[in-house]
VEXROTOR-158299 format. One line per field, with one value per residue (C-alpha): residue number from 1; residue in three letters; x, y, z. Coordinates in steps of 0.02 Angstrom, whole numbers, plus 32768, in hexadecimal, padded with zeros to 4 digits. Each point is the difference from the previous one (the first is absolute). Layout:
# VEXROTOR-158299
pos = NUM | ...
code = ALA | ...
px = X | ...
py = Y | ...
pz = Z | ...
END
This chain:
# VEXROTOR-158299
pos = 1 | 2 | 3 | 4 | 5 | 6 | 7 | 8 | 9 | 10 | 11 | 12 | 13 | 14 | 15 | 16 | 17 | 18 | 19 | 20 | 21 | 22 | 23 | 24 | 25 | 26 | 27 | 28 | 29 | 30 | 31 | 32 | 33 | 34 | 35 | 36 | 37 | 38 | 39 | 40 | 41 | 42 | 43 | 44 | 45 | 46 | 47 | 48 | 49 | 50 | 51 | 52 | 53 | 54 | 55 | 56 | 57 | 58 | 59 | 60 | 61 | 62 | 63 | 64 | 65 | 66 | 67 | 68 | 69 | 70 | 71 | 72 | 73 | 74 | 75 | 76 | 77 | 78 | 79 | 80
code = MET | THR | LYS | PRO | SER | PRO | GLU | PHE | PHE | ASP | ARG | VAL | VAL | VAL | ALA | SER | GLY | SER | ARG | ALA | ASP | GLU | VAL | LEU | TYR | VAL | GLY | ASP | ARG | LEU | ASP | ASN | ASP | VAL | LEU | PRO | ALA | GLN | ALA | ALA | GLY | MET | ARG | THR | ALA | PHE | LEU | ARG | ARG | GLY | PRO | TRP | GLY | HIS | VAL | HIS | ALA | GLU | ARG | GLY | GLU | ALA | GLY | ARG | ALA | ASP | LEU | ARG | LEU | ASP | THR | LEU | ASP | ASP | LEU | VAL | ARG | ALA | LEU | PRO
px = E5A2 | 8020 | 7F9F | 7F8E | 7FC2 | 7F58 | 804E | 807B | 7F74 | 7F9A | 8096 | 800D | 7F4C | 801A | 80A0 | 7FA5 | 7F7E | 7F7B | 7F7E | 803B | 7F94 | 8055 | 80AE | 8048 | 8086 | 807C | 8064 | 8053 | 7FCD | 7F55 | 8027 | 805D | 7FAA | 7F5F | 7F9C | 8026 | 7FE4 | 7F56 | 7FD9 | 8024 | 7F81 | 807A | 7FF9 | 8093 | 806F | 8065 | 80A6 | 8048 | 80B9 | 8094 | 8007 | 7F6E | 7F91 | 8017 | 7FE8 | 7F65 | 7FB6 | 7FE0 | 7F8F | 7F44 | 7FFE | 805C | 7F58 | 7FBB | 8067 | 7FA2 | 808A | 8083 | 809C | 809E | 805D | 7FED | 7FE2 | 7F61 | 7FCB | 8011 | 7F96 | 7F7C | 7FE2 | 7F80
py = 15A8 | 7F47 | 7F60 | 7FCB | 80AD | 8031 | 80A3 | 7F9F | 7FA6 | 80A0 | 804F | 7F6B | 801C | 80BB | 7FE2 | 7F83 | 8080 | 7F79 | 7FD0 | 7F86 | 7F74 | 8013 | 7FE0 | 7F51 | 7FFE | 7F70 | 7FC6 | 7F6C | 8025 | 7FFE | 8078 | 8083 | 7FEF | 7FA0 | 8025 | 80BB | 8018 | 7FAD | 8070 | 8094 | 7FBC | 7FB9 | 7F59 | 7F92 | 7F79 | 7F95 | 7FCC | 7F60 | 801E | 8020 | 7FCB | 806C | 7FCB | 7F48 | 8018 | 806C | 7F8A | 7F83 | 807B | 7FFD | 80BB | 7FDF | 7FC8 | 80B0 | 8042 | 8018 | 7FA3 | 7F83 | 7FF8 | 7F98 | 8071 | 80AA | 7FA4 | 7FBE | 80B4 | 8025 | 7F67 | 802E | 80B0 | 801B
pz = 827A | 7FE9 | 7FEB | 804E | 8033 | 7FB4 | 7FC4 | 7F95 | 7FA5 | 7FF0 | 7FA9 | 7F8A | 7FCD | 7FE6 | 7F9C | 7F90 | 7FCD | 8012 | 807F | 8086 | 7FBB | 7F56 | 8049 | 800B | 8086 | 7FF1 | 8096 | 8052 | 80B3 | 804E | 808F | 7F99 | 7F57 | 7FE7 | 809D | 800D | 7F44 | 8012 | 8094 | 7F8D | 7F83 | 7F80 | 7FAA | 802E | 7FB9 | 8077 | 7FB3 | 8048 | 7FE2 | 806F | 80B5 | 803C | 7F71 | 8028 | 80BB | 7FEB | 7F7C | 808D | 805D | 7FE9 | 7FDC | 7F5C | 7FBB | 8018 | 7F6E | 7F5E | 7FA4 | 803B | 7F96 | 7FFD | 7F85 | 7FB1 | 7F5C | 8053 | 8018 | 7F47 | 7FD6 | 8083 | 7FBF | 7F75
END
């Protein structure tokens, strides 16, 4: 089971011990991370780093993420 299969994201939720809507999934790709995690009911953070992050940041779907980050430090600042 690998990303972006729905089973992968279902297993992430089960492993977290939380409900899907309580999980924030962070990723640098829309196709492998953000969009399938959202389809599984998770909140998402799009991380614009590395080659995929910069390429995918130019796509309109990047705006669908709950959070848009340039660094993991941004994630720490964004969390309550």
